[in-house]
FIZABA-856358 format. One record per residue: residue number from 1; x, y, z of N, C-alpha, C, O in turn. Coordinates in Angstrom, 2 decimals. Layout:
pt k:NUM | n_c1:X | n_c2:Y | n_c3:Z | ca_c1:X | ca_c2:Y | ca_c3:Z | c_c1:X | c_c2:Y | c_c3:Z | o_c1:X | o_c2:Y | o_c3:Z
...
//
This chain:
pt k:1 | n_c1:0.84 | n_c2:-1.18 | n_c3:0.00 | ca_c1:0.00 | ca_c2:0.00 | ca_c3:0.00 | c_c1:0.88 | c_c2:1.23 | c_c3:0.00 | o_c1:1.88 | o_c2:1.31 | o_c3:0.71
pt k:2 | n_c1:0.48 | n_c2:2.19 | n_c3:-0.80 | ca_c1:1.20 | ca_c2:3.45 | ca_c3:-0.89 | c_c1:0.28 | c_c2:4.58 | c_c3:-0.49 | o_c1:-0.88 | o_c2:4.63 | o_c3:-0.88
pt k:3 | n_c1:0.83 | n_c2:5.51 | n_c3:0.30 | ca_c1:0.04 | ca_c2:6.66 | ca_c3:0.73 | c_c1:0.85 | c_c2:7.93 | c_c3:0.52 | o_c1:2.05 | o_c2:7.89 | o_c3:0.26
pt k:4 | n_c1:0.17 | n_c2:9.05 | n_c3:0.65 | ca_c1:0.79 | ca_c2:10.34 | ca_c3:0.43 | c_c1:0.21 | c_c2:11.34 | c_c3:1.42 | o_c1:-1.01 | o_c2:11.38 | o_c3:1.61
pt k:5 | n_c1:1.07 | n_c2:12.14 | n_c3:2.04 | ca_c1:0.62 | ca_c2:13.25 | ca_c3:2.87 | c_c1:0.59 | c_c2:14.50 | c_c3:2.01 | o_c1:1.62 | o_c2:14.90 | o_c3:1.46
pt k:6 | n_c1:-0.56 | n_c2:15.10 | n_c3:1.90 | ca_c1:-0.72 | ca_c2:16.32 | ca_c3:1.10 | c_c1:-0.79 | c_c2:17.50 | c_c3:2.06 | o_c1:-1.62 | o_c2:17.53 | o_c3:2.96
pt k:7 | n_c1:0.09 | n_c2:18.47 | n_c3:1.86 | ca_c1:0.17 | ca_c2:19.60 | ca_c3:2.77 | c_c1:-0.56 | c_c2:20.84 | c_c3:2.28 | o_c1:-0.56 | o_c2:21.87 | o_c3:2.95
pt k:8 | n_c1:-1.18 | n_c2:20.76 | n_c3:1.12 | ca_c1:-1.99 | ca_c2:21.88 | ca_c3:0.63 | c_c1:-3.32 | c_c2:21.34 | c_c3:0.12 | o_c1:-3.52 | o_c2:20.13 | o_c3:0.02
pt k:9 | n_c1:-4.20 | n_c2:22.25 | n_c3:-0.21 | ca_c1:-5.56 | ca_c2:21.86 | ca_c3:-0.58 | c_c1:-5.79 | c_c2:22.03 | c_c3:-2.07 | o_c1:-6.62 | o_c2:22.83 | o_c3:-2.49
pt k:10 | n_c1:-5.06 | n_c2:21.29 | n_c3:-2.87 | ca_c1:-5.14 | ca_c2:21.41 | ca_c3:-4.32 | c_c1:-5.78 | c_c2:20.14 | c_c3:-4.90 | o_c1:-5.15 | o_c2:19.09 | o_c3:-4.88
pt k:11 | n_c1:-7.00 | n_c2:20.22 | n_c3:-5.40 | ca_c1:-7.66 | ca_c2:19.04 | ca_c3:-5.96 | c_c1:-6.91 | c_c2:18.44 | c_c3:-7.15 | o_c1:-7.01 | o_c2:17.24 | o_c3:-7.40
pt k:12 | n_c1:-6.16 | n_c2:19.26 | n_c3:-7.86 | ca_c1:-5.39 | ca_c2:18.76 | ca_c3:-9.00 | c_c1:-4.30 | c_c2:17.80 | c_c3:-8.53 | o_c1:-4.07 | o_c2:16.77 | o_c3:-9.17
pt k:13 | n_c1:-3.63 | n_c2:18.13 | n_c3:-7.43 | ca_c1:-2.61 | ca_c2:17.23 | ca_c3:-6.89 | c_c1:-3.21 | c_c2:15.93 | c_c3:-6.37 | o_c1:-2.60 | o_c2:14.87 | o_c3:-6.48
pt k:14 | n_c1:-4.41 | n_c2:16.02 | n_c3:-5.81 | ca_c1:-5.10 | ca_c2:14.81 | ca_c3:-5.35 | c_c1:-5.41 | c_c2:13.91 | c_c3:-6.54 | o_c1:-5.24 | o_c2:12.69 | o_c3:-6.45
pt k:15 | n_c1:-5.86 | n_c2:14.49 | n_c3:-7.62 | ca_c1:-6.18 | ca_c2:13.70 | ca_c3:-8.81 | c_c1:-4.93 | c_c2:13.07 | c_c3:-9.42 | o_c1:-4.95 | o_c2:11.91 | o_c3:-9.82
pt k:16 | n_c1:-3.84 | n_c2:13.82 | n_c3:-9.48 | ca_c1:-2.59 | ca_c2:13.29 | ca_c3:-10.02 | c_c1:-2.08 | c_c2:12.14 | c_c3:-9.16 | o_c1:-1.63 | o_c2:11.12 | o_c3:-9.68
pt k:17 | n_c1:-2.14 | n_c2:12.30 | n_c3:-7.85 | ca_c1:-1.69 | ca_c2:11.24 | ca_c3:-6.95 | c_c1:-2.57 | c_c2:10.00 | c_c3:-7.08 | o_c1:-2.07 | o_c2:8.87 | o_c3:-7.05
pt k:18 | n_c1:-3.87 | n_c2:10.19 | n_c3:-7.22 | ca_c1:-4.77 | ca_c2:9.05 | ca_c3:-7.39 | c_c1:-4.52 | c_c2:8.30 | c_c3:-8.68 | o_c1:-4.57 | o_c2:7.07 | o_c3:-8.70
pt k:19 | n_c1:-4.26 | n_c2:9.03 | n_c3:-9.75 | ca_c1:-3.99 | ca_c2:8.38 | ca_c3:-11.03 | c_c1:-2.60 | c_c2:7.77 | c_c3:-11.07 | o_c1:-2.32 | o_c2:6.91 | o_c3:-11.92
pt k:20 | n_c1:-1.72 | n_c2:8.19 | n_c3:-10.17 | ca_c1:-0.35 | ca_c2:7.65 | ca_c3:-10.12 | c_c1:-0.27 | c_c2:6.33 | c_c3:-9.38 | o_c1:0.78 | o_c2:5.69 | o_c3:-9.38
pt k:21 | n_c1:-1.35 | n_c2:5.92 | n_c3:-8.73 | ca_c1:-1.37 | ca_c2:4.62 | ca_c3:-8.09 | c_c1:-1.35 | c_c2:4.63 | c_c3:-6.57 | o_c1:-1.23 | o_c2:3.57 | o_c3:-5.96
pt k:22 | n_c1:-1.46 | n_c2:5.80 | n_c3:-5.95 | ca_c1:-1.51 | ca_c2:5.84 | ca_c3:-4.49 | c_c1:-2.85 | c_c2:5.27 | c_c3:-4.02 | o_c1:-3.89 | o_c2:5.53 | o_c3:-4.62
pt k:23 | n_c1:-2.80 | n_c2:4.48 | n_c3:-2.95 | ca_c1:-4.01 | ca_c2:3.87 | ca_c3:-2.43 | c_c1:-4.87 | c_c2:4.85 | c_c3:-1.64 | o_c1:-6.10 | o_c2:4.81 | o_c3:-1.71
pt k:24 | n_c1:-4.22 | n_c2:5.73 | n_c3:-0.89 | ca_c1:-4.97 | ca_c2:6.76 | ca_c3:-0.17 | c_c1:-4.08 | c_c2:7.98 | c_c3:0.02 | o_c1:-2.86 | o_c2:7.90 | o_c3:-0.03
pt k:25 | n_c1:-4.74 | n_c2:9.11 | n_c3:0.26 | ca_c1:-4.06 | ca_c2:10.38 | ca_c3:0.42 | c_c1:-4.56 | c_c2:11.01 | c_c3:1.71 | o_c1:-5.77 | o_c2:11.07 | o_c3:1.95
pt k:26 | n_c1:-3.64 | n_c2:11.47 | n_c3:2.53 | ca_c1:-3.99 | ca_c2:12.12 | ca_c3:3.79 | c_c1:-3.79 | c_c2:13.62 | c_c3:3.61 | o_c1:-2.69 | o_c2:14.07 | o_c3:3.30
pt k:27 | n_c1:-4.85 | n_c2:14.38 | n_c3:3.81 | ca_c1:-4.76 | ca_c2:15.84 | ca_c3:3.72 | c_c1:-4.42 | c_c2:16.34 | c_c3:5.12 | o_c1:-5.25 | o_c2:16.29 | o_c3:6.02
pt k:28 | n_c1:-3.19 | n_c2:16.84 | n_c3:5.29 | ca_c1:-2.69 | ca_c2:17.27 | ca_c3:6.59 | c_c1:-3.15 | c_c2:18.70 | c_c3:6.86 | o_c1:-2.73 | o_c2:19.63 | o_c3:6.17
pt k:29 | n_c1:-4.00 | n_c2:18.86 | n_c3:7.86 | ca_c1:-4.55 | ca_c2:20.17 | ca_c3:8.19 | c_c1:-4.01 | c_c2:20.71 | c_c3:9.51 | o_c1:-4.49 | o_c2:21.74 | o_c3:9.98
pt k:30 | n_c1:-3.03 | n_c2:20.05 | n_c3:10.11 | ca_c1:-2.59 | ca_c2:20.45 | ca_c3:11.44 | c_c1:-1.96 | c_c2:21.84 | c_c3:11.45 | o_c1:-2.29 | o_c2:22.67 | o_c3:12.29
pt k:31 | n_c1:-1.05 | n_c2:22.09 | n_c3:10.52 | ca_c1:-0.37 | ca_c2:23.38 | ca_c3:10.50 | c_c1:-0.67 | c_c2:24.16 | c_c3:9.23 | o_c1:0.03 | o_c2:25.13 | o_c3:8.91
pt k:32 | n_c1:-1.68 | n_c2:23.76 | n_c3:8.52 | ca_c1:-2.02 | ca_c2:24.43 | ca_c3:7.27 | c_c1:-2.78 | c_c2:25.72 | c_c3:7.49 | o_c1:-3.13 | o_c2:26.07 | o_c3:8.61
pt k:33 | n_c1:-3.03 | n_c2:26.41 | n_c3:6.40 | ca_c1:-3.72 | ca_c2:27.68 | ca_c3:6.47 | c_c1:-5.19 | c_c2:27.57 | c_c3:6.09 | o_c1:-5.90 | o_c2:28.57 | o_c3:6.03
pt k:34 | n_c1:-5.65 | n_c2:26.37 | n_c3:5.83 | ca_c1:-7.03 | ca_c2:26.18 | ca_c3:5.40 | c_c1:-7.89 | c_c2:25.56 | c_c3:6.49 | o_c1:-7.41 | o_c2:25.25 | o_c3:7.58
pt k:35 | n_c1:-9.13 | n_c2:25.38 | n_c3:6.16 | ca_c1:-10.07 | ca_c2:24.78 | ca_c3:7.08 | c_c1:-10.70 | c_c2:23.53 | c_c3:6.49 | o_c1:-10.24 | o_c2:23.01 | o_c3:5.47
pt k:36 | n_c1:-11.74 | n_c2:23.07 | n_c3:7.13 | ca_c1:-12.40 | ca_c2:21.83 | ca_c3:6.71 | c_c1:-13.04 | c_c2:21.99 | c_c3:5.33 | o_c1:-13.06 | o_c2:21.03 | o_c3:4.56
pt k:37 | n_c1:-13.55 | n_c2:23.15 | n_c3:5.02 | ca_c1:-14.18 | ca_c2:23.35 | ca_c3:3.71 | c_c1:-13.15 | c_c2:23.32 | c_c3:2.58 | o_c1:-13.45 | o_c2:22.88 | o_c3:1.47
pt k:38 | n_c1:-11.94 | n_c2:23.78 | n_c3:2.87 | ca_c1:-10.87 | ca_c2:23.70 | ca_c3:1.88 | c_c1:-10.45 | c_c2:22.26 | c_c3:1.65 | o_c1:-10.12 | o_c2:21.87 | o_c3:0.53
pt k:39 | n_c1:-10.45 | n_c2:21.47 | n_c3:2.70 | ca_c1:-10.07 | ca_c2:20.06 | ca_c3:2.57 | c_c1:-11.15 | c_c2:19.25 | c_c3:1.85 | o_c1:-10.83 | o_c2:18.29 | o_c3:1.15
pt k:40 | n_c1:-12.40 | n_c2:19.62 | n_c3:2.00 | ca_c1:-13.49 | ca_c2:18.89 | ca_c3:1.33 | c_c1:-13.42 | c_c2:19.02 | c_c3:-0.18 | o_c1:-13.88 | o_c2:18.14 | o_c3:-0.90
pt k:41 | n_c1:-12.85 | n_c2:20.11 | n_c3:-0.67 | ca_c1:-12.69 | ca_c2:20.29 | ca_c3:-2.11 | c_c1:-11.77 | c_c2:19.21 | c_c3:-2.68 | o_c1:-11.93 | o_c2:18.80 | o_c3:-3.83
pt k:42 | n_c1:-10.82 | n_c2:18.74 | n_c3:-1.87 | ca_c1:-9.90 | ca_c2:17.70 | ca_c3:-2.32 | c_c1:-10.59 | c_c2:16.36 | c_c3:-2.51 | o_c1:-10.02 | o_c2:15.45 | o_c3:-3.12
pt k:43 | n_c1:-11.80 | n_c2:16.21 | n_c3:-2.00 | ca_c1:-12.53 | ca_c2:14.96 | ca_c3:-2.14 | c_c1:-13.21 | c_c2:14.84 | c_c3:-3.51 | o_c1:-13.56 | o_c2:13.74 | o_c3:-3.93
pt k:44 | n_c1:-13.38 | n_c2:15.94 | n_c3:-4.20 | ca_c1:-14.09 | ca_c2:15.93 | ca_c3:-5.48 | c_c1:-13.46 | c_c2:15.03 | c_c3:-6.54 | o_c1:-14.20 | o_c2:14.29 | o_c3:-7.19
pt k:45 | n_c1:-12.13 | n_c2:15.03 | n_c3:-6.74 | ca_c1:-11.58 | ca_c2:14.13 | ca_c3:-7.78 | c_c1:-11.81 | c_c2:12.65 | c_c3:-7.49 | o_c1:-11.86 | o_c2:11.84 | o_c3:-8.41
pt k:46 | n_c1:-11.96 | n_c2:12.28 | n_c3:-6.22 | ca_c1:-12.17 | ca_c2:10.87 | ca_c3:-5.90 | c_c1:-13.57 | c_c2:10.41 | c_c3:-6.30 | o_c1:-13.77 | o_c2:9.22 | o_c3:-6.52
pt k:47 | n_c1:-14.52 | n_c2:11.32 | n_c3:-6.38 | ca_c1:-15.88 | ca_c2:10.93 | ca_c3:-6.75 | c_c1:-15.98 | c_c2:10.56 | c_c3:-8.22 | o_c1:-16.90 | o_c2:9.83 | o_c3:-8.61
pt k:48 | n_c1:-15.07 | n_c2:11.02 | n_c3:-9.04 | ca_c1:-15.11 | ca_c2:10.74 | ca_c3:-10.46 | c_c1:-14.32 | c_c2:9.49 | c_c3:-10.84 | o_c1:-14.54 | o_c2:8.94 | o_c3:-11.92
pt k:49 | n_c1:-13.41 | n_c2:9.03 | n_c3:-9.99 | ca_c1:-12.53 | ca_c2:7.92 | ca_c3:-10.33 | c_c1:-12.79 | c_c2:6.68 | c_c3:-9.48 | o_c1:-11.90 | o_c2:5.84 | o_c3:-9.35
pt k:50 | n_c1:-13.96 | n_c2:6.54 | n_c3:-8.90 | ca_c1:-14.24 | ca_c2:5.39 | ca_c3:-8.05 | c_c1:-14.54 | c_c2:4.16 | c_c3:-8.84 | o_c1:-14.80 | o_c2:3.10 | o_c3:-8.27
//
């Protein structure tokens, strides 16, 4: 299993990582500048590639 820690809220990077073969992606919000609504945007690419 391969995973990736994403430190920003870019849906394009989530889609690239998903297409590259990562099993799951963790959006790290501990020290980031965004909130929960910014992280939810990263979920959109996963809805199209299920």
